C-alpha positions as CSV (number, residue, x, y, z in Angstrom):
1,X,0.0,0.0,0.0
2,X,1.4,3.5,-0.8
3,X,2.5,6.0,1.8
4,X,2.0,9.8,1.6
5,X,4.6,12.3,2.9
6,X,3.7,16.0,3.2
7,X,5.9,18.8,4.6
8,X,5.0,22.5,4.7
9,X,8.2,24.5,5.4
10,X,8.0,28.2,6.4
11,X,9.7,30.8,8.5
12,X,9.5,30.2,12.3
13,X,6.0,29.3,13.6
14,X,5.2,30.7,17.1
15,X,5.7,27.8,19.5
16,X,2.3,28.2,21.1
17,X,0.6,27.4,17.7
18,X,2.7,24.5,16.5
19,X,1.0,21.5,18.2
20,X,-2.5,22.5,17.3
21,X,-1.5,23.4,13.8
22,X,0.0,20.0,13.2
23,X,-3.2,18.4,14.5
24,X,-5.4,20.6,12.3
25,X,-3.3,19.7,9.3
26,X,-3.7,15.9,10.0
27,X,-7.5,16.3,10.5
28,X,-8.1,18.5,7.4
29,X,-6.0,16.2,5.1
30,X,-7.4,12.9,6.4
31,X,-11.0,14.2,6.4
32,X,-10.5,15.3,2.8
33,X,-9.0,12.0,1.7
34,X,-11.8,10.0,3.3
35,X,-14.5,12.2,1.8
36,X,-12.9,11.6,-1.6
37,X,-13.1,7.9,-1.1
38,X,-9.6,7.0,0.0
39,X,-8.7,5.1,3.1
40,X,-5.5,4.7,5.1
41,X,-4.0,2.6,7.9
42,X,-2.3,5.3,10.1
43,X,-1.6,9.0,10.1
44,X,0.8,10.9,12.4
45,X,1.7,14.6,12.5
46,X,5.1,16.2,13.4
47,X,6.2,19.7,13.8
48,X,9.3,21.9,14.3
49,X,9.6,25.7,14.4
50,X,10.0,25.7,10.6
51,X,7.8,22.9,9.4
52,X,4.6,20.9,9.7
53,X,4.9,17.3,8.5
54,X,2.3,14.6,7.9
55,X,3.1,10.9,7.5
56,X,0.2,8.8,6.2
57,X,0.7,5.0,5.8
58,X,-1.2,2.4,3.9
59,X,-3.3,4.6,1.6
60,X,-5.4,3.1,-1.1
61,X,-3.9,4.0,-4.5
62,X,-7.2,5.1,-5.9
63,X,-10.8,5.7,-4.8
64,X,-13.4,3.0,-5.6
65,X,-15.8,3.1,-8.5
66,X,-19.2,4.3,-7.5
67,X,-22.5,3.0,-8.9
68,X,-25.7,4.5,-7.7
69,X,-29.3,4.8,-8.8
70,X,-31.1,8.2,-8.8
71,X,-34.8,8.1,-8.8
72,X,-36.6,10.5,-11.1
73,X,-40.1,11.7,-11.9
74,X,-43.0,9.8,-13.4
75,X,-42.8,9.1,-17.1
76,X,-45.9,11.3,-17.4
77,X,-44.3,14.2,-15.5
78,X,-44.2,17.6,-17.3
79,X,-41.1,18.4,-19.4
80,X,-39.8,20.9,-16.8
81,X,-39.6,18.2,-14.1
82,X,-37.8,15.9,-16.5
83,X,-35.3,18.5,-17.5
84,X,-34.5,19.2,-13.9
85,X,-34.0,15.4,-13.3
86,X,-31.6,15.3,-16.3
87,X,-29.5,18.2,-14.9
88,X,-29.3,16.7,-11.4
89,X,-28.3,13.3,-12.7
90,X,-25.8,14.6,-15.3
91,X,-27.7,13.2,-18.3
92,X,-28.1,14.9,-21.6
93,X,-31.2,13.1,-22.9
94,X,-34.0,11.1,-21.3
95,X,-33.1,8.1,-23.5
96,X,-30.1,7.7,-21.2
97,X,-32.4,7.0,-18.2
98,X,-34.1,3.7,-17.5
99,X,-37.8,3.2,-16.9
100,X,-38.8,1.3,-13.7
101,X,-42.3,0.3,-12.8
102,X,-44.0,0.6,-9.4
103,X,-47.4,-1.3,-8.9
104,X,-48.9,1.7,-7.1
105,X,-47.2,4.7,-8.7
106,X,-46.7,3.4,-12.2
107,X,-43.7,4.0,-14.4
108,X,-40.9,6.4,-13.4
109,X,-37.4,7.3,-14.6
110,X,-34.2,6.1,-12.9
111,X,-30.7,7.2,-13.7
112,X,-28.0,4.6,-13.3
113,X,-24.9,6.7,-12.5
114,X,-21.4,5.3,-12.6
115,X,-18.5,7.3,-11.3
116,X,-15.1,5.8,-12.0
117,X,-12.5,5.9,-9.2
118,X,-9.8,8.5,-9.2
119,X,-6.0,8.1,-8.7
120,X,-4.9,9.2,-5.2
121,X,-2.3,11.5,-6.7
122,X,-5.1,13.4,-8.5
123,X,-7.2,13.6,-5.3
124,X,-4.2,14.9,-3.3
125,X,-3.2,17.5,-5.9
126,X,-6.7,18.8,-5.8
127,X,-7.1,18.7,-2.0
128,X,-3.8,20.2,-0.8
129,X,-4.2,23.8,-2.2
130,X,-7.7,24.0,-0.7
131,X,-6.3,22.8,2.7
132,X,-3.5,25.3,2.6
133,X,-5.7,28.2,1.7
134,X,-8.3,27.4,4.3
135,X,-5.8,26.6,7.1
136,X,-7.2,27.9,10.5
137,X,-4.2,29.9,11.8
138,X,-5.1,32.2,14.8
139,X,-3.1,34.8,12.9
140,X,-1.8,34.8,9.4
141,X,0.0,37.1,7.0
142,X,0.7,37.9,3.3
143,X,4.2,38.6,2.2
144,X,6.2,39.9,-0.8
145,X,4.2,41.7,-3.5
146,X,1.0,40.3,-2.0
147,X,1.5,42.3,1.2
148,X,1.0,45.6,-0.7
149,X,-2.2,47.7,-0.5
150,X,-5.4,46.5,-2.1
151,X,-5.6,47.4,-5.8
152,X,-1.8,46.8,-6.4
153,X,-0.6,44.1,-8.8
154,X,-0.2,40.7,-7.2
155,X,1.9,38.3,-9.2
156,X,0.8,39.9,-12.5
157,X,-2.9,40.0,-11.6
158,X,-4.8,43.2,-11.0
159,X,-6.4,43.7,-7.6
160,X,-6.5,40.0,-6.4
161,X,-5.2,40.7,-2.9
162,X,-8.1,38.6,-1.4
163,X,-7.1,35.5,-3.3
164,X,-3.4,35.5,-2.4
165,X,-2.0,32.9,0.0
166,X,-2.0,33.7,3.7
167,X,0.1,31.7,6.2
168,X,1.3,32.2,9.7
169,X,4.8,33.1,8.4
170,X,6.0,33.1,4.8
171,X,5.6,29.6,3.3
172,X,8.9,28.6,1.6
173,X,8.6,25.1,0.2
174,X,6.3,22.1,0.0
175,X,7.3,18.4,-0.1
176,X,4.6,16.0,-1.3
177,X,5.4,12.4,-2.3
178,X,3.3,9.4,-2.8
179,X,4.0,5.7,-3.5
180,X,4.6,2.2,-2.2
181,X,7.8,1.1,-0.4
182,X,8.8,-1.1,-3.3
183,X,8.9,1.6,-5.9
184,X,10.2,5.1,-6.4
185,X,7.6,7.5,-4.9
186,X,6.1,10.1,-7.2
187,X,6.0,13.8,-6.5
188,X,2.4,14.9,-6.3
189,X,2.4,18.0,-8.6
190,X,0.5,21.0,-7.5
191,X,1.2,24.7,-7.2
192,X,0.0,27.4,-4.8
193,X,1.0,31.1,-5.3
194,X,4.1,30.2,-7.2
195,X,5.2,27.5,-4.7
196,X,5.4,24.1,-6.5
197,X,5.3,20.9,-4.6
198,X,8.4,18.7,-4.9
199,X,10.7,16.4,-3.1
200,X,13.3,18.9,-1.8
201,X,13.5,20.3,1.7
202,X,16.2,22.1,3.7
203,X,17.9,21.3,7.0
204,X,18.9,23.4,10.0
205,X,19.0,27.1,9.1
206,X,22.6,27.5,10.2
207,X,24.2,24.1,10.4
208,X,22.8,22.6,7.1
209,X,20.9,25.1,5.0
210,X,21.5,23.2,1.7
211,X,18.8,21.4,-0.3
212,X,17.9,17.8,0.7
213,X,16.1,15.4,-1.8
214,X,13.8,13.0,0.0
215,X,11.8,10.0,-1.1
216,X,9.5,8.9,1.7
217,X,9.1,9.4,5.5
218,X,11.9,7.1,6.8
219,X,14.7,8.6,4.7
220,X,13.1,12.1,5.2
221,X,13.5,11.7,9.0
222,X,17.1,10.3,8.7
223,X,18.2,13.0,6.3
224,X,16.8,15.8,8.5
225,X,18.5,14.3,11.5
226,X,21.8,14.3,9.6
227,X,21.0,18.0,8.8
228,X,20.6,18.9,12.5
229,X,16.8,18.8,12.6
230,X,15.0,16.6,15.2
231,X,11.5,16.3,13.7
232,X,9.6,14.7,16.6
233,X,8.7,17.4,19.1
234,X,8.3,14.8,22.0
235,X,11.8,13.5,21.3
236,X,13.1,17.1,21.4
237,X,11.4,17.5,24.8
238,X,13.0,14.2,26.0
239,X,16.5,15.4,24.8
240,X,16.1,18.8,26.5
241,X,14.8,17.4,29.8
242,X,17.4,14.6,30.0
243,X,20.3,16.8,29.1
244,X,19.2,19.6,31.4
245,X,18.9,17.2,34.3
246,X,22.3,15.7,33.6
247,X,24.0,19.1,33.3
248,X,22.4,20.3,36.5
249,X,23.4,17.0,38.3
250,X,27.0,17.4,37.1
251,X,27.1,20.8,38.9
252,X,25.6,19.4,42.1
253,X,22.2,20.8,41.3
254,X,18.6,19.7,40.6
255,X,16.6,21.0,37.6
256,X,13.3,22.7,38.6
257,X,11.1,21.0,36.1
258,X,8.5,23.1,34.2
259,X,6.2,21.2,31.7
260,X,4.8,24.4,30.2
261,X,8.3,25.9,29.6
262,X,9.5,22.5,28.3
263,X,6.7,22.5,25.7
264,X,7.5,26.0,24.7
265,X,11.3,25.7,24.3
266,X,10.9,22.5,22.3
267,X,9.0,24.6,19.8
268,X,11.8,27.2,19.6
269,X,14.6,24.9,18.5
270,X,15.1,22.2,15.8
271,X,18.5,21.0,17.2
272,X,18.4,21.4,21.0
273,X,21.7,22.2,22.8
274,X,21.5,22.5,26.6
275,X,23.8,25.1,28.2
276,X,24.2,26.5,31.7
277,X,24.4,30.2,32.7
278,X,24.8,31.9,36.0
279,X,24.0,35.2,37.9
280,X,25.3,36.8,41.1
281,X,24.6,35.1,44.4
282,X,23.1,38.3,45.8
283,X,20.0,38.0,43.6
284,X,19.0,35.0,45.6
285,X,17.6,37.4,48.2
286,X,14.7,37.9,45.8
287,X,11.8,35.4,46.4
288,X,12.3,32.2,44.4
289,X,9.0,32.7,42.6
290,X,10.1,36.1,41.3
291,X,13.5,34.8,40.1
292,X,11.9,31.8,38.4
293,X,9.3,33.9,36.6
294,X,11.8,36.6,35.6
295,X,14.1,34.0,34.0
296,X,11.2,32.1,32.5
297,X,9.3,35.0,31.0
298,X,12.3,36.9,29.7
299,X,14.8,34.2,28.6
300,X,12.7,31.0,28.4
301,X,15.3,29.4,30.8
302,X,15.0,26.8,33.6
303,X,16.1,27.4,37.1
304,X,18.0,25.0,39.4
305,X,18.2,24.4,43.1
306,X,20.9,22.8,45.3
307,X,20.8,19.0,45.0
308,X,18.3,17.3,47.4
309,X,16.7,20.5,48.6
310,X,13.0,21.1,48.2
311,X,13.0,24.8,48.5
312,X,15.3,27.7,47.4
313,X,17.2,28.2,44.2
314,X,20.8,28.3,43.0
315,X,22.4,31.0,41.0
316,X,22.7,28.8,37.9
317,X,20.1,28.5,35.2
318,X,19.7,26.2,32.2
319,X,19.1,27.6,28.7
320,X,18.4,25.9,25.4
321,X,20.2,26.9,22.3
322,X,19.4,26.1,18.6
323,X,23.1,25.8,17.5
324,X,26.2,24.0,18.4
325,X,28.6,26.8,18.9
326,X,32.4,26.4,18.2
327,X,33.3,27.6,21.7
328,X,30.9,25.1,23.4
329,X,28.3,27.7,24.0
330,X,30.3,29.9,26.3
331,X,29.4,33.2,24.6
332,X,25.7,32.2,24.3
333,X,25.6,31.4,28.0
334,X,27.4,34.6,28.8
335,X,25.0,36.7,26.7
336,X,22.0,35.1,28.4
337,X,23.5,35.7,31.7
338,X,23.9,39.4,31.0
339,X,20.2,39.7,30.1
340,X,19.1,37.6,33.1
341,X,21.2,39.8,35.5
342,X,19.6,42.9,34.0
343,X,16.1,41.5,34.5
344,X,16.9,40.3,38.0
345,X,18.2,43.7,38.8
346,X,14.8,45.1,37.9
347,X,13.1,42.4,40.0
348,X,15.4,43.2,42.9
349,X,14.4,46.9,42.7
350,X,10.7,46.0,42.6
351,X,11.1,43.7,45.6
352,X,12.9,46.4,47.7
353,X,10.5,49.2,46.6
354,X,7.5,47.1,47.8
355,X,8.9,47.0,51.3
356,X,9.3,50.8,51.7
357,X,6.8,53.7,52.2
358,X,4.8,55.0,49.3
359,X,5.6,58.5,48.0
360,X,2.0,59.5,48.2
361,X,1.5,58.3,51.8
362,X,0.1,61.6,53.0
363,X,-2.9,61.3,50.6
364,X,-4.1,58.0,51.9
365,X,-5.5,58.9,55.3
366,X,-9.2,58.6,54.5
367,X,-8.8,55.2,53.0
368,X,-6.6,54.1,55.9
369,X,-9.4,55.1,58.3
370,X,-12.1,53.4,56.3
371,X,-10.4,50.0,56.4
372,X,-8.6,50.4,59.8
373,X,-5.2,50.2,58.2
374,X,-1.8,50.5,59.9
375,X,0.1,52.9,57.7
376,X,3.4,51.9,59.1
377,X,3.0,48.6,57.2
378,X,3.8,48.5,53.5
379,X,0.9,46.1,52.5
380,X,-1.6,48.3,54.4
381,X,-0.3,51.3,52.4
382,X,-0.9,49.5,49.2
383,X,-4.4,48.7,50.2
384,X,-5.0,52.3,51.0
385,X,-3.7,53.3,47.6
386,X,-5.9,50.7,45.9
387,X,-8.9,52.4,47.5
388,X,-7.7,56.0,47.1
389,X,-7.1,55.6,43.3
390,X,-10.6,54.3,42.8
391,X,-9.3,51.4,40.7
392,X,-12.3,50.0,38.8
393,X,-13.3,46.4,39.4
394,X,-16.2,46.6,36.9
395,X,-18.0,49.6,35.5
396,X,-21.4,48.5,37.0
397,X,-20.0,47.0,40.2
398,X,-17.8,49.8,41.5
399,X,-14.2,50.0,42.5
400,X,-11.8,47.5,44.0
401,X,-12.0,49.4,47.3
402,X,-15.8,49.0,47.3
403,X,-15.4,45.3,46.5
404,X,-12.9,44.8,49.3
405,X,-15.4,46.5,51.7
406,X,-18.1,44.0,50.7
407,X,-15.8,41.0,50.9
408,X,-14.6,41.9,54.4
409,X,-18.1,42.2,55.8
410,X,-19.2,38.9,54.2
411,X,-16.0,37.1,55.3
412,X,-16.7,38.2,58.9
413,X,-20.3,36.8,58.6
414,X,-19.1,33.5,57.1
415,X,-16.1,33.0,59.5
416,X,-18.0,31.6,62.5
417,X,-19.8,29.1,60.3
418,X,-16.6,27.6,58.9
419,X,-14.7,27.8,62.3
420,X,-12.6,30.9,61.6
421,X,-11.9,33.8,63.8
422,X,-14.0,36.7,62.4
423,X,-11.4,39.3,63.2
424,X,-8.7,37.4,61.3
425,X,-11.0,36.7,58.4
426,X,-11.8,40.4,58.1
427,X,-8.1,41.4,58.3
428,X,-7.2,38.9,55.6
429,X,-10.1,40.2,53.4
430,X,-8.8,43.7,53.8
431,X,-5.3,42.8,52.7
432,X,-6.3,40.2,50.1
433,X,-6.2,42.6,47.1
434,X,-3.4,44.9,48.4
435,X,-0.6,43.3,46.4
436,X,-2.3,44.5,43.2
437,X,-0.6,47.8,43.9
438,X,2.9,46.3,44.4
439,X,5.6,46.7,41.8
440,X,6.3,42.9,41.6
441,X,2.7,42.0,40.8
442,X,2.5,44.9,38.4
443,X,5.4,43.2,36.5
444,X,4.2,39.6,37.0
445,X,0.4,39.6,37.5
446,X,0.5,35.8,37.9
447,X,2.1,36.3,41.3
448,X,-0.9,38.1,42.8
449,X,-1.7,36.4,46.1
450,X,1.7,34.8,46.3
451,X,3.4,38.1,46.8
452,X,0.7,39.3,49.2
453,X,1.4,36.2,51.3
454,X,5.1,37.0,51.5
455,X,4.6,40.7,52.2
456,X,2.1,39.9,54.9
457,X,4.5,37.6,56.7
458,X,7.3,40.2,56.4
459,X,5.1,42.8,58.2
460,X,4.2,40.3,61.0
461,X,0.6,39.3,60.1
462,X,-0.9,36.2,61.6
463,X,0.0,33.1,59.6
464,X,-3.6,32.4,58.8
465,X,-4.1,35.9,57.5
466,X,-1.0,35.7,55.3
467,X,-2.1,32.3,53.9
468,X,-5.6,33.6,53.2
469,X,-4.2,36.5,51.2
470,X,-2.8,33.9,48.7
471,X,-5.4,31.2,49.0
472,X,-8.5,33.2,48.6
473,X,-8.1,32.9,44.8
474,X,-8.2,29.1,45.1
475,X,-9.3,26.8,43.7
476,X,-8.7,28.2,40.2
477,X,-9.7,25.0,38.4
478,X,-10.9,21.4,38.9
479,X,-7.4,20.2,39.6
480,X,-6.3,23.1,41.8
481,X,-5.9,22.7,45.6
482,X,-8.8,23.7,47.8
483,X,-7.9,25.9,50.9
484,X,-8.3,24.2,54.2
485,X,-7.4,26.9,56.7
486,X,-10.7,28.2,58.1
487,X,-9.6,31.9,57.5
488,X,-8.7,31.1,53.9
489,X,-12.0,29.3,53.4
490,X,-14.0,32.2,54.8
491,X,-12.3,34.8,52.6
492,X,-12.3,32.6,49.5
493,X,-16.0,31.9,49.9
494,X,-16.7,35.6,50.5
495,X,-14.7,36.6,47.4
496,X,-16.5,34.2,45.1
497,X,-20.0,34.7,46.5
498,X,-19.6,38.5,46.2
499,X,-18.5,38.0,42.6
500,X,-21.4,35.7,41.7
501,X,-24.1,37.9,43.5
502,X,-22.6,41.0,41.8
503,X,-22.7,39.7,38.3
504,X,-26.2,38.2,38.9
505,X,-27.3,41.6,40.1
506,X,-26.3,43.3,36.9
507,X,-27.6,40.3,34.8
508,X,-24.1,39.4,33.4
509,X,-24.5,35.6,33.6
510,X,-22.7,33.0,31.6
511,X,-24.5,32.2,28.3
512,X,-23.7,29.0,26.3
513,X,-19.9,28.6,26.0
514,X,-19.3,32.3,27.0
515,X,-18.2,33.0,30.5
516,X,-15.9,36.0,30.4
517,X,-15.9,36.5,34.1
518,X,-15.2,32.8,35.0
519,X,-18.4,32.6,37.0
520,X,-18.7,28.8,36.4
521,X,-15.3,28.4,37.9
522,X,-16.2,30.6,40.9
523,X,-19.3,28.5,41.5
524,X,-17.4,25.3,41.3
525,X,-14.8,26.7,43.7
526,X,-17.6,27.4,46.2
527,X,-18.9,23.9,45.8
528,X,-15.5,22.2,46.2
529,X,-14.7,24.3,49.3
530,X,-18.0,23.4,51.0
531,X,-17.9,19.7,50.2
532,X,-14.2,18.9,50.5
533,X,-14.0,20.9,53.8
534,X,-17.4,19.4,55.0
535,X,-18.5,23.0,55.6
536,X,-22.2,23.7,56.4
537,X,-23.0,27.1,54.8
538,X,-26.5,28.0,53.9
539,X,-26.2,29.8,50.6
540,X,-29.5,31.5,51.2
541,X,-28.3,33.3,54.3
542,X,-24.8,34.1,52.9
543,X,-26.3,35.2,49.6
544,X,-28.8,37.5,51.3
545,X,-26.0,39.1,53.3
546,X,-24.0,39.5,50.1
547,X,-26.9,41.3,48.3
548,X,-26.8,44.0,51.0
549,X,-23.8,45.4,49.2
550,X,-25.7,45.9,45.9
551,X,-28.3,48.6,45.2
552,X,-29.1,46.9,41.9
553,X,-30.9,44.1,43.7
554,X,-33.7,46.2,45.2
555,X,-36.9,44.1,45.4
556,X,-35.8,41.2,43.3
557,X,-33.8,39.4,46.0
558,X,-35.8,36.2,46.2
559,X,-35.9,35.7,42.4
560,X,-32.2,36.5,42.1
561,X,-31.2,34.0,44.7
562,X,-33.4,31.2,43.3
563,X,-31.8,31.8,39.9
564,X,-28.3,31.8,41.4
565,X,-29.1,28.7,43.4
566,X,-30.2,26.9,40.2
567,X,-26.9,27.8,38.7
568,X,-25.1,26.3,41.8
569,X,-27.2,23.2,41.4
570,X,-26.2,22.9,37.7
571,X,-22.5,23.1,38.6
572,X,-23.0,20.7,41.5
573,X,-24.4,18.1,39.0
574,X,-21.3,18.5,36.9
575,X,-19.1,18.1,39.9
576,X,-20.9,15.0,41.3
577,X,-21.1,13.3,37.9
578,X,-17.3,13.8,37.6
579,X,-17.1,12.1,41.0
580,X,-19.1,9.1,39.7
581,X,-22.5,9.9,41.1
582,X,-25.6,8.9,39.1
583,X,-27.3,11.9,37.3
584,X,-30.8,10.6,38.2
585,X,-30.1,10.4,41.9
586,X,-28.8,14.0,41.9
587,X,-32.0,15.1,40.0
588,X,-34.1,13.1,42.4
589,X,-32.7,14.7,45.5
590,X,-32.7,18.3,44.1
591,X,-36.3,17.8,42.8
592,X,-37.5,17.0,46.3
593,X,-36.8,20.7,47.3
594,X,-37.4,22.3,43.9
595,X,-38.8,25.8,44.0
596,X,-37.7,26.3,47.6
597,X,-34.4,27.3,49.3
598,X,-34.2,24.0,51.1
599,X,-31.4,22.8,48.8
600,X,-29.1,25.7,49.6
601,X,-26.9,23.6,51.9
602,X,-24.9,21.8,49.2
603,X,-23.1,19.5,51.7
604,X,-26.4,18.1,52.8
605,X,-27.5,17.6,49.2
606,X,-24.3,15.6,48.5
607,X,-24.9,13.5,51.6
608,X,-28.5,12.8,50.6
609,X,-27.3,11.7,47.2
610,X,-24.7,9.4,48.8
611,X,-27.3,7.9,51.2
612,X,-29.8,7.4,48.4
613,X,-27.3,5.6,46.2
614,X,-26.3,3.3,49.0
615,X,-30.0,2.5,49.8
616,X,-30.9,1.8,46.1
617,X,-28.0,-0.7,45.9
618,X,-29.8,-2.9,48.4
619,X,-32.7,-5.3,47.6
620,X,-35.1,-3.3,49.8
621,X,-34.2,-0.1,48.0
622,X,-34.7,-1.6,44.6
623,X,-38.1,-3.1,45.5
624,X,-39.3,0.0,47.3
625,X,-38.3,2.0,44.2
626,X,-40.4,-0.3,42.0
627,X,-43.4,-0.1,44.4
628,X,-43.1,3.7,44.8
629,X,-42.9,4.2,41.0
630,X,-46.0,2.0,40.6
631,X,-47.9,4.1,43.0
632,X,-46.7,7.3,41.3
633,X,-47.7,6.0,37.9
634,X,-51.2,5.1,39.1
635,X,-51.6,8.5,40.7
636,X,-50.4,10.4,37.7
637,X,-52.8,8.5,35.4
638,X,-55.8,9.1,37.7
639,X,-54.8,12.8,38.2
640,X,-54.7,13.2,34.5
641,X,-58.2,11.7,34.1
642,X,-59.5,14.0,36.9
643,X,-60.3,11.1,39.2
644,X,-61.2,12.2,42.7
645,X,-58.5,11.6,45.3
646,X,-59.4,11.9,49.0
647,X,-57.7,14.8,50.8
648,X,-56.9,12.4,53.8
649,X,-57.0,8.7,54.4
650,X,-60.1,7.5,56.2
651,X,-59.5,4.3,58.1
652,X,-63.2,3.5,58.3
653,X,-63.2,2.9,54.5
654,X,-60.5,0.1,54.8
655,X,-61.8,-3.3,53.7
656,X,-58.6,-5.3,53.5
657,X,-56.0,-6.0,56.2
658,X,-53.2,-4.9,53.7
659,X,-54.7,-1.4,53.6
660,X,-54.5,-1.1,57.4
661,X,-51.0,-2.6,57.5
662,X,-49.7,-0.1,54.8
663,X,-51.3,2.8,56.5
664,X,-49.6,1.9,59.8
665,X,-46.3,1.4,58.1
666,X,-46.5,4.7,56.3
667,X,-47.3,6.5,59.6
668,X,-44.3,4.9,61.3
669,X,-41.9,5.3,58.4
670,X,-43.0,8.9,57.9
671,X,-42.4,9.7,61.6
672,X,-39.0,8.0,61.8
673,X,-37.8,9.4,58.4
674,X,-38.8,12.9,59.4
675,X,-36.9,12.6,62.7
676,X,-33.8,11.2,60.9
677,X,-33.9,14.0,58.4
678,X,-34.1,16.6,61.2
679,X,-31.1,14.9,62.7
680,X,-29.4,15.0,59.3
681,X,-29.0,11.2,59.4
682,X,-30.0,10.4,55.8
683,X,-29.0,6.7,56.1
684,X,-31.4,6.3,59.0
685,X,-34.1,8.0,56.9
686,X,-33.5,5.5,54.1
687,X,-33.7,2.6,56.6
688,X,-37.0,4.0,57.9
689,X,-38.4,4.0,54.4
690,X,-37.2,0.5,53.7
691,X,-39.8,-0.7,56.2
692,X,-42.4,0.2,53.5
693,X,-41.2,-2.5,51.1
694,X,-43.2,-5.4,52.4
695,X,-46.5,-3.6,53.0
696,X,-46.3,-1.9,49.7
697,X,-45.7,-5.2,47.9
698,X,-48.6,-6.8,49.8
699,X,-50.9,-3.9,49.0
700,X,-50.4,-4.1,45.3
701,X,-50.6,-7.9,45.3
702,X,-53.9,-8.2,47.2
703,X,-55.7,-4.8,46.9
704,X,-57.5,-3.5,43.8
705,X,-57.0,0.3,43.8
706,X,-59.7,1.1,41.3
707,X,-62.6,-0.3,43.4
708,X,-66.2,0.1,42.1
709,X,-67.0,2.1,45.2
710,X,-65.8,5.6,44.4
711,X,-65.2,6.5,48.0
712,X,-63.0,3.4,48.6
713,X,-61.2,4.2,45.3
714,X,-60.5,7.8,46.4
715,X,-59.3,6.6,49.8
716,X,-56.9,4.0,48.3
717,X,-55.6,6.7,46.0
718,X,-55.0,8.9,49.0
719,X,-53.0,6.0,50.5
720,X,-50.8,6.0,47.4
721,X,-50.4,9.7,47.8
722,X,-49.0,9.1,51.3
723,X,-46.4,6.7,49.9
724,X,-45.3,9.3,47.4
725,X,-45.3,12.0,50.1
726,X,-43.2,9.9,52.5
727,X,-40.5,9.1,49.9
728,X,-40.5,12.7,48.6
729,X,-39.2,13.8,52.0
730,X,-35.9,12.2,50.9
731,X,-36.0,12.3,47.1
732,X,-38.4,12.4,44.1
733,X,-38.4,8.7,43.3
734,X,-40.1,9.4,39.9
735,X,-36.8,10.9,38.7
736,X,-34.8,7.7,39.4
737,X,-34.1,5.3,36.5
738,X,-35.0,1.7,36.9
């Protein structure tokens, strides 16, 4: 079976785009081949900074012949209909069609269409220009004459700027070969904007810039390797990581691994060469996070730490070069070291500046008084400035200072519920956003919270306050750590609840896939903190307090909260399903309190779901579910017909012992289940309901619900209503599958 090799070589592709672009190329090409009637055994994409490559193995040499029948109009149809049929079938005269007979519809025309298969080379030559022109780069460009203004001449054509090729960077050459291993592969001939496909590529820009003639993938890879190009990005990553670890170990150091940086630098080099640079020991006085980010962001280098140590850094860093220098890389390392020292000098200045008084200290008195700030402390000064400058949080939700004021009040309210000291929670909330006014966070926004933590400890704050300044942003995703310190939990909940209530108040909710303010993430963060910390917080009470800070709410508080609670329930369903819970059990528990605020304690909702799942795994649970559903179905049918159902059960109308037994069992189970629910012992509530299994079974086995006596029938239906009401205390059993 033939193999297909494709390479699109260009100027350097941004590292962040390479992996997706290679995947897009594979999908677009293979989808196009399959749509044209070709099949293949395997396809794999590769990429380097200067090329996207596709290796497709075991392709069919041509598409299959296609034979199909196209049904046409009746032989008695008007001429206009017949002409339309001829055009759609590709026939020139009705004599080319066949006449078929249907016993009911009579005679009608049928076109027997045969389409011969096409050679794969022909299909590829037609497909590739379309793929290249339609390629979905996030950003693309024209170059050369085509980059001129509209209306100018492009390659001899007048005003065709919209038709010229756009690519992420100037496209320089195309390799496209096709053929079996046992024969010389053919070049698939096509041209796009003056670039003709061939079998010639080029190696490393500096080490081997000459032309290389290739045949198929295996010799293509080998020749590129000889020309100082490692095609496989994952192999480049392995080389970089292994060499970097070994180089660090040889110097008595450990590499601080960084998967994101490793992915990026592997997309910056075709021939990775690992080198080591250094900077002055004095810079290690800067926090490790700042050093690491400075070196990472500015020079794309890895940091190291002394061998065997879990914290701290060394003054050596690892850099990745794209060339093998004649001096062994000494000048490259020296040059990178100069840049790193300059950047660290800036970082050192920022770090020191943040620990000194602000120049506008005299203007911050009113803000200091508002928040009870100690203006001898640097972080307090930054909080005062944040308020004084009226830094906007959101045009409709006020300033950051107003937001902090809302959060501190809410954190103080939540603190006793989660076991935190209210004073510490309020202090942490006041300082939580202060580092937004620090020089370091201004340079490295990703360090917000982390720098606040460090500065809080430096000015002698309580350890829980300092931790909360950093952790109130958490969790920032499904895999992020959840804070456990009660002060951190109080401030993090207050921060997220304030955000959610605020955006609900101005009707800026997530819609479809759009969630510009990450409100889904905030809601999931609240859910994870409550459940993973076993925290009992009534969202109704907390939300009501949070609404006090928003004039936009006015008289719509109840509706706004119910809408927000529904949003929490939707996110809770997603969370619980990811944990393996059955969707129907979640719906059943939530439906039991639908339309009320009774489901605002999310921890209790989760525990009810767990207890219900455990109960339904038992034989009693399965049988009770069946009996309850039978009762519910009978009731639903009778209610739909308008059948009278007694308002209460009348024992004087009982005619069978099974009625009396079921009534007594319901009364007992109802009482015990209600007490268990009040005690928040949902397992006990399930056990109480399990006592209904036998009397329910006996009732349906021996009692006819639809008795001829209408009063008896109404009474027995009322008895079924009691079954439904008893189980509804725990969950809506009608929502449960099975």
